[in-house]
C-alpha positions in Angstrom: 50.8 87.0 123.7 48.8 85.0 121.3 49.2 83.2 117.7 51.9 84.7 115.5 51.7 83.9 112.1 55.1 85.4 110.9 56.8 83.3 113.4 54.9 80.3 112.6 55.5 80.7 108.9 59.3 80.7 109.6 59.4 77.6 111.7 57.1 75.7 109.0 57.8 77.3 105.9 60.5 74.5 104.4 58.0 71.9 105.3 55.4 73.5 103.7 57.1 74.4 100.6 58.4 70.7 100.2 54.7 69.6 100.6 54.0 72.0 97.8 56.8 70.7 95.4 55.7 67.0 96.1 52.1 68.2 95.2 53.2 69.8 92.1 55.3 67.1 90.8 52.6 64.7 91.3 49.2 66.3 91.1 48.3 67.1 87.2 45.3 69.3 88.5 47.2 71.3 91.1 50.3 72.0 88.7 48.1 73.2 85.9 46.6 75.4 88.5 49.5 76.8 89.8 50.7 77.3 86.0 47.6 79.2 85.4 48.0 81.7 88.4 51.6 82.2 87.2 50.7 83.2 83.8 47.8 85.3 85.1 50.0 86.9 87.3 52.5 87.8 84.5 50.0 88.7 82.1 48.8 91.4 84.7 52.6 92.7 85.1 53.0 92.7 81.5 49.6 95.0 81.3 51.1 97.2 84.1 54.3 97.8 82.2 52.6 98.3 79.2 50.4 101.1 80.8 53.3 102.7 82.3 55.1 102.8 79.2 51.9 104.1 77.0 51.8 106.8 80.1 55.6 107.7 79.8 55.8 108.1 76.1 52.1 110.0 76.4 53.4 112.6 79.0 56.9 112.6 76.9 55.2 113.6 73.9 53.2 116.8 75.6 55.6 119.4 74.3 55.1 123.0 75.7 53.7 125.1 73.2 55.6 128.2 72.0 53.8 130.4 74.3 54.9 128.7 77.1 58.7 127.6 76.0 61.4 128.6 78.5 63.8 131.0 78.7 67.2 131.5 80.1 67.7 134.8 81.8 70.2 136.4 84.2 69.7 137.6 87.5 71.4 138.2 90.7 71.8 134.9 91.4 73.0 133.7 87.8 71.3 132.3 84.8 68.0 130.6 85.3 65.3 129.5 83.5 62.0 131.3 83.1 58.6 130.4 81.7 56.0 132.5 80.4 52.6 133.7 81.8 51.0 130.9 80.4 52.9 127.9 82.1 52.7 130.5 85.4 48.8 130.3 84.8 48.9 126.6 84.1 50.8 125.9 87.3 48.7 128.2 89.5 45.5 126.8 88.3 43.7 129.9 86.6 43.6 132.0 83.2 46.2 134.2 82.0 43.3 136.9 81.8 43.0 136.3 85.8 46.6 136.6 86.5 46.4 139.7 84.4 43.5 141.0 86.7 45.3 140.0 89.7 48.3 142.1 88.6 46.3 145.2 87.6 45.0 144.8 91.1 48.4 144.6 92.5 47.2 141.5 94.1 50.7 139.8 92.8 53.9 141.6 92.0 54.9 142.4 88.5 57.7 140.7 87.2 60.7 142.8 85.9 61.7 140.0 83.2 60.5 140.1 79.7 61.4 138.3 76.4 62.5 140.1 73.3 59.2 140.1 72.0 57.6 141.3 75.4 56.2 138.4 76.9 56.3 138.6 80.7 58.8 136.0 81.9 58.8 134.4 85.5 61.5 132.3 87.4 60.8 129.5 89.4 60.8 131.5 92.6 58.4 133.8 91.3 56.0 131.1 90.2 56.1 129.9 93.7 55.5 133.3 95.4 53.2 134.0 93.5 51.1 130.5 94.2 51.7 131.0 97.5 50.2 134.5 97.3 47.2 133.2 95.7 46.7 130.5 98.2 47.2 132.9 101.1 44.6 135.6 100.1 42.0 133.2 99.1 42.4 133.9 95.3 42.0 130.3 94.3 38.6 129.3 96.0 37.1 129.3 92.5 39.6 127.2 90.9 40.3 124.9 93.6 39.6 121.2 93.3 36.7 119.7 95.0 36.8 118.7 98.5 36.9 115.0 97.7 40.3 115.7 96.4 41.6 117.9 99.2 41.6 118.0 103.2 42.5 120.6 106.0 45.5 119.5 108.1 47.4 121.1 110.8 50.9 120.7 110.0 54.1 121.0 112.5 57.1 121.9 111.1 60.3 121.1 113.4 61.9 124.4 112.8 58.6 126.7 113.4 55.0 126.8 114.5 52.1 124.7 113.6 50.1 126.0 110.5 46.7 125.0 109.1 47.1 124.5 105.2 44.7 122.6 102.3 46.5 119.4 101.4 45.6 117.5 98.2 45.8 113.9 97.4 47.9 112.0 95.0 45.0 112.2 92.2 45.3 115.7 92.0 49.1 115.6 92.1 49.2 113.3 89.4 46.7 115.3 87.2 48.6 118.7 87.8 52.0 117.5 86.8 50.3 115.3 83.8 50.7 111.8 84.9 48.4 109.2 86.0 48.5 107.6 89.9 49.9 104.3 88.8 52.6 106.1 87.0 53.5 108.4 90.1 53.5 105.3 92.1 56.1 103.3 89.6 58.1 106.6 89.7 58.6 106.4 93.7 59.1 102.8 93.5 61.8 103.1 91.3 63.5 106.3 92.9 62.8 108.8 90.1 60.0 110.4 92.4 60.5 111.7 96.3 58.0 110.2 98.5 56.0 112.9 100.3 56.2 112.8 103.9 52.5 113.7 104.5 50.2 110.9 104.9 46.8 110.6 106.4 44.8 107.4 106.2 47.2 105.8 104.2 46.5 108.6 101.7 49.4 110.6 100.1 48.8 114.4 100.7 51.1 117.0 98.8 50.8 121.3 99.9 50.4 123.8 96.8 54.0 124.3 96.9 55.2 120.8 96.6 52.7 120.6 93.7 53.7 123.5 91.7 57.7 123.0 92.2 57.1 119.4 90.9 55.2 120.8 88.0 58.0 122.9 87.1 60.6 120.2 87.0 58.1 118.1 85.0 57.8 120.6 82.7 61.3 121.4 82.5 61.8 117.7 81.3 58.9 117.6 79.0 60.1 116.5 75.2 63.8 115.2 76.7 64.1 111.6 75.2 66.8 110.4 77.7 65.6 111.5 81.2 68.5 111.7 83.8 65.9 110.4 86.3 68.5 110.8 89.5 68.8 114.3 88.7 65.0 114.6 87.9 64.5 113.3 91.6 67.1 115.2 93.2 65.6 118.7 91.7 62.4 118.0 93.3 63.9 117.3 96.5 66.1 120.2 96.4 62.6 122.2 96.1 61.0 120.5 98.7 63.8 120.4 101.1 63.7 124.4 100.6 60.0 124.0 101.5 61.4 122.5 104.7 58.8 119.4 103.5 61.2 116.9 104.9 61.1 118.6 108.4 57.6 118.6 108.8 54.9 116.5 109.7 50.8 116.0 110.4 50.2 116.8 114.0 46.4 116.7 113.7 43.6 116.3 111.4 41.4 119.2 110.3 38.1 118.7 108.0 38.7 115.6 105.4 37.4 116.3 102.1 
């Protein structure tokens, strides 16, 4: 069977802790070393908390501009929140001009929703649909992150057939939703953000649709002073559940970026 450190430690931890306590009480140099290490650990923890608070404050201050503000519109499904073409462009990862060009060429559908001023308005479902169309038709090749940020994987949906899809790493996810990687990991840790079920070589991976739907939720809560993190997490989880994310897993790898 070989040596098992965990079993050995469980059997000897009381004896080791007693020896440490005795050495701490009697050895001044050892005691100062322990205190110095403790101070350094606490300093790093304070620094991490400051960086996290700084990231959160910076993110919540990024209010959408007037052309990206949200609208309440009535649909057959009831009242929903819609965004302008500027927000759609930011979510898809292209320019407004590009979106209008795609629409003119009938590569993406026109929206029937307009503001009183005549601005195009898009529901979350339309944003996801247009994003998926752009990906399927290869319209985003020029705006896609560099290879080191994405990887090609075969994903097995338990309710359907395996599909080959491009997946993005946590750095890209963090950038698009307006956070840093440390902030994303902290949000996962405290239950404010669902973890992606897709992992490869220890790397978190996200599909285009996962990133877009999460970005829409982040946009919705931008500028809100008191965020209901339980509701925030449930909104993203609801979208990812609708996409059958939690009913899927990576079956085999493709070309890693």
